[in-house]
N, C-alpha and C positions, 0 to 999 in steps of 0.2 A: 540489224542491231544502232549500226553506228550511226541511221539516218533520223532511228527512233529516238536515241539520246538526243539529236540534233535537234528533230523536232519536240522535244519535252524541254529544249531550251528556248525554243521558238512560245513555248507557253509560256513559260515561267519571263521571260520578258515579256510577254502582252496583256500580262497579272503583273506586271509592275512598274507603269508608268512612271513614277516618281521611286526615290528612296525610301521613302515612307511604306508606296504599296511592296516595295523590294522586298524590305524587311515582315512584312506582315503575310506576303507570301511564302518569304523564309518559315515563319514563324507556324505557316500551316504544313508545311512539307515536315518542321522538325516533330509536331504535335501528331499530327499520323505516324509514326515510327517508335513514338514512345519517349520523347524526348520531354522534361520538364520544365517547365521556367521559372528561375528564378527572381528577385527584385531587387534590387541595388539596396531599398533603403529597409531591407524586413530581413532576420538572422538567417544564414544560410545550414542546410543540414543536407550533407553529402555523404554516398561512401561508392567505396569501389564495385565497380559496372554500371553506375551510372551515368546517367544523359541527359544534359542540361544546358538550358538557355539561358541566354541575358541581353534585352534592349536599354539603349541610349538613344533619350530623344525620339527614340519612334524610324529612326534613320540609320543606327551600324545597330550589331546583333553578333554575337561572341556564344558559339557554341563549343562544346567540349563533351567526350567520353572519356570517364575514369577506366584506363586498362587496367588497373596495378596502382596498390599504396605507395614503390620504392620509388614515387619520384626523385626524391635525393639524389637518386642512384640514374634513372632510368629518364629524369625529364621530359621536358614539352615537344611535342611537333606541333608547329604550329602553320597554317596557311592563309597568309592576308590579301585582300582586296577590297576592293570600293563599290557603295551602293549606289554614286551618285554620276550624271552623267551631264555635259554641255547642254543647257537652255537655254529659257529665259521666265527669268521671274515676277510675278506680276506684282506692278506697284501697289504700297499705297492710293486708293482716290482714281483709282487707272483710269475710270469712263473716260472718255476723251470726243468731242464732238467735230466734225468738219464738214463744211459745208451746209450746216443744219441739215446731214443730209447722211453721213456715213458715224457710224460710230465704231473704235478702236479703242483697243486698250495698251495702258503707257504700262513697254514692260522692261527690265535689267538683264542685260546678260550675263547668265550666269556662268564659266570655267569658257574657254578658247572652241567657243563650235566653228566648222568651215559655213558663213554665215548664208553662202549663197545658196546653201543646200536645203535651206529653210522654207524656201519662198516655193510659192504655188504650191504649196504642200498642204492638204486638207489637214489639222491640226484638233485638237481638243485640251481640255485645263483639266488637271487631276491636283490634290495634294493632300495638304491639315489643314481642318479647321476648329478653332478651340474653341471652347463655348464656355460660359457661365454655370460655376456649379452652388454649393452649397460651403464650397471649402475654398476661400480668397485666394490660398498657394498651390491648389493642386486642379485647375480649370479642367475641364470636359474637353477631351480631343477626341475628333471622329477624321476617319479617312474621306475622299471625298473624289468620284472621278467622272465625269460629266460623260465620258463615254461617246461622245457624237462627234462628228468632225465639225466643229460650233469654231470655227475662225482659221482666217486665212490670212500669209504676208504676201501681197501681191507685190509683185514685176512690175517694172515701169516699161512703158513698149518700146521694142529697139527704135522708131521713129523720133521720141523725145530720148531718147538717152544713146546715140548713136555710139559712143566709146563702149557701152559696156562687155564688147567682146576686147576690147583691148585693154582689161584691167579696174574696170572701176571698182572705189573704195565704196563696202560702203558704212553706211555712219546709221548706228546701233539707235541714234536718239531718235533720227529722222526715217531710217529706209526700213526698219526691222519691227514696227508696229502691228500687230494683227487686227484685222478687218473682221469682226463679230457681223454687223448687222446694219438694215439701213433703218433708221429712226422713225417710227409711225406712234401710232396709236395704238400697236400691241410691242412694240420696242421704245422703251425707253431708256434717255441716258442715265436717270438719276437712279443710281441703285442695283446694276444690272449682274453685277460680281455676286450684292447681297442677293437677290432673288434667285436666281441660278444655286447658291447653296443653300435657300433656306424651301427651295422645291428640292432639289434633289436632298437632298436629306432627312427633308420636311420636319423643320422645325420653322422658329420665329425669330421674321432677321432679328430682335431685339436680343435673342440667345448670344447670336454670333460676338465676339469679342474678335478675334483677329483670324489670319492665315495666314500659311505658305502653300501657294499655288502657283503654278510654275505650266508652260504649254510642254506638248509631245506631240512626235507625230501619230495620225489617228489608227492609219494600214498599220496592218499587223506584216511581220517579217514570214521569211516563205525559203526554201529549201528553192535554188535554180541553175543553170548551168548545161550543160549538156549531156549529162549525167547527174544531176542534184547535186555536184560534190562542194556547190559553195551555200553558205547563209549571208542571206541579204538581212539583216535587220536592224533597226534601231539600237543604240546601247547597247552592243557586244562586249565595249568597252563601258564596265566591266563586269556587266550581271555576268556575260560568259563562266568569266573568273569565281564570281561568287557559285552561281550554278555547280560548277566541275567541282568547287570542293567539299559542298555542300554534299554533294553526291560520292562523294570520295570518302567522308567523315563517314556518311552511314552503310557507304558500302565493304566497309574497310573490317577488319578482323585481328585489329588488335590486341595483341596482348603485353606488351610492354609501355609503361609512361601515361601520359594523359596529351590526347590527340583531340585540337585546338584548330576551329573554325574562325579567323575578325573579319566580319567586311566592317568597314573604316566607311562615316559622312567623309563628306568636303575634302576630297583627295584634288579637284580640280579646279576647286580653289586656295589651296596650300596645305587645306588637313590640319592648320591653327585653330581648332576649333574642340569643344571639348567630347564630342561624336568622333574628333578625327583622328588620326596616326600621330600625330606631333598634340598626342596628349597624356595620361599615364592613366588610361582605363582600360590596356589590356593588360601593363604590367600588374596593375590593381587589383582585377581580376585574378590573375596567376595567384598572388601573393595570397590572396583569399580564399584559393583554393587548397592552399599547401597548409594557412589553418584551419581551415575545416578539417583537412584531413589528418589534426592534431602534428605537424609539423612546424617546427621554432624555427626561426628567424635565420638561422646557419644552414638549414635543410633546405629552405627557401632559395639561400643563392646557391648551393647546387643543384637543383634541381635546376635553375636558370642556363647555369653554368653547362650541364648538361642537354642543352638543350638545342633545335635545328628551325629555323625559319625560311619559309617559302613566303615570298611576295610577289603575288599574282595581278600581272598584268598585262594587255596586249604590247603584243609587238610588229614594229612593222614589217611588213614584209617590200621583197624589191618591186616596181610599181612599173608594169608591161609597158609602157608607154614611156615613162621616165626612170630609166632605171638610170642613170647618170647621177642621182639623189643618193646611192649608198655606198658605201664603202667599198673600195675597188676589191679586193678578195673578202669577205663579211659575206655574204651575200644570202639571207632567207629569205624561202617563198612558200608561198601559198601551198598546204599538202606537206610541207619538208617536215611537217614536226615539230616538237617544244623547241623555242627559244629559248636559249641563255644570252641575259642581257649585261654588255661590258661596259665598262665608263672610267676612264685613267682619272677623271675630275670628279667621280664617287656620285653622281648622277643616278645611277646605278647600283647597289649595295653587294653584286656579286665581288668576288675574290677570287685569284687560283682556288683557296681549300674550300669553300661554299660553293664556287660553282663544280668539284671538282666530287663534290657529294651527290650532286642533282645528277650529273650524268653518271656516279657510280646506280643511283637507279632506276637512269634509262636503261645501262647497259642492263642489268639485271632482268629486265623484263621485255627485251629485246626493242623499245622505243628507239628511233631514231632523233637526234637531236641538231638544230641550230644554234650559229652564234650570231647575233650583232652588235656591231659596233657602230658608232656615228662617223662619218664624213668629220676627219677633221678640221675643213672647216666651215662643217655644220653644229648648231648646238645641242639640238634635238632635247626630248623630253626627259620625266623625271618620272618617280613613283613616289608609294609610301616606303619601297625599303630603305632607303637613308633617313628617311623621318622617322620612321620607328625603331630606324637601328640607335637614334640619340637616346632614348629612351628604354628598349631591351636592346643590350651590347650583346648580343649571341649572332654565327656562326649564322649567316642571312644570305638570297640567294633574290635578285631579278630574273623572273623567268616571265612567258605569257606564250601563247598563241598567235603566230603570223596573222595580223590580217590588210586589205587593204581599206584605205579613206578614213581611220583614224579624224572620230571628231564632224565625220559628217554626218547628217539627220544618219543617212543608209548606211553602213560600213559590211565589209564582206569577208566573212573568216569561211572556212572550209570543214566538211560534215568530219574529218577524218582527223582534222590536227585538235576538234574539243574531246575524241572519244580519246587521244592518244592522250592530253593532257592531264585528264582525270585519273585514268591508266597508273601513270606516275604519284600523283596526290593520295591515289589507295595506298601504293606501292609505298608510300612517306609511312602512312599510317599501322603499317602493318610489320616495319622492320623493327 
């Protein structure tokens, strides 16, 4: 069952090459389980026992199940994650000719990728295309996935770059531009992308107003290792947590309050967007749920302060070759179970109270947990947790499955860890 669940994760990631596709894949999953889609610009009709979801910018999604109408006493149980991953966004007017022979694309790095891992791999292109419509304020949107190995970022031969193994610094504007083909009578420089879009979507080029197109690794992830204990895939950070939380929501048999999954966009670039965690999106939706259940504003506040949130984002496991990069006494490992992330400087939102709640969840279902703290001389990263807490001031804990090679094009997780963290999500939704 654990391997089946991990394989389902690989399928979910493969069908989600961008944040837009991750939301669409999540929509299909929720709809197949009886969830009803709500629109932000339409009135809502909610009822106890109802299952609903709403999207924003086609790249973030919030789903919820109403277990009871006593939310002013029982509150919300929330699990937050994010839909985006480090990649490269294709710029406008992207086509570039080199030596009157090569056709490459001009791109901009999105997030903090390990750049070297993007070299010499078959890449494809996916994203969102915005098209003309009869209403100026509401252009049409279509998702696109070229779904073939259409480009590659080639390395420079070691004979021309002798220092590459001594710490070469990659230039994002020069070294990281993808090659797409050789210019000839069948491949012209002008309108290459527009031609690809129009052919893929079977539309006229004149209909295209704009696009958000990104690169992704074409090869699907896999289970590997001596006992197939590892999950090797792109975008484990953070689609694995979106996947686990969605399935936790679907499988839980909750009786109290309201269970919520929030999958935000743009975590990798700071979350300061209308669809990111540094917005009022989640707070507004929670208030709207209360209003639709005929609660007043005072009852909304009591519901909020009866709530609990998990910020679910992956954690750094001790590296088998470079163990000295970790704290000397807090050393989570792949396969060791969920990791509670702690920071005195509050780059993680966990505190003793919120961590104790999660530890109790784990103890109740016999799931072992680990703890991560950065070395005191290493800055480390952050998550949606502290950002979300500035808008939603409730107890919140930062946790995640331990992985290796975070922000590589190919990250490495564990089959059992993914199953264990899912079980803790189910338990949160059932208490």
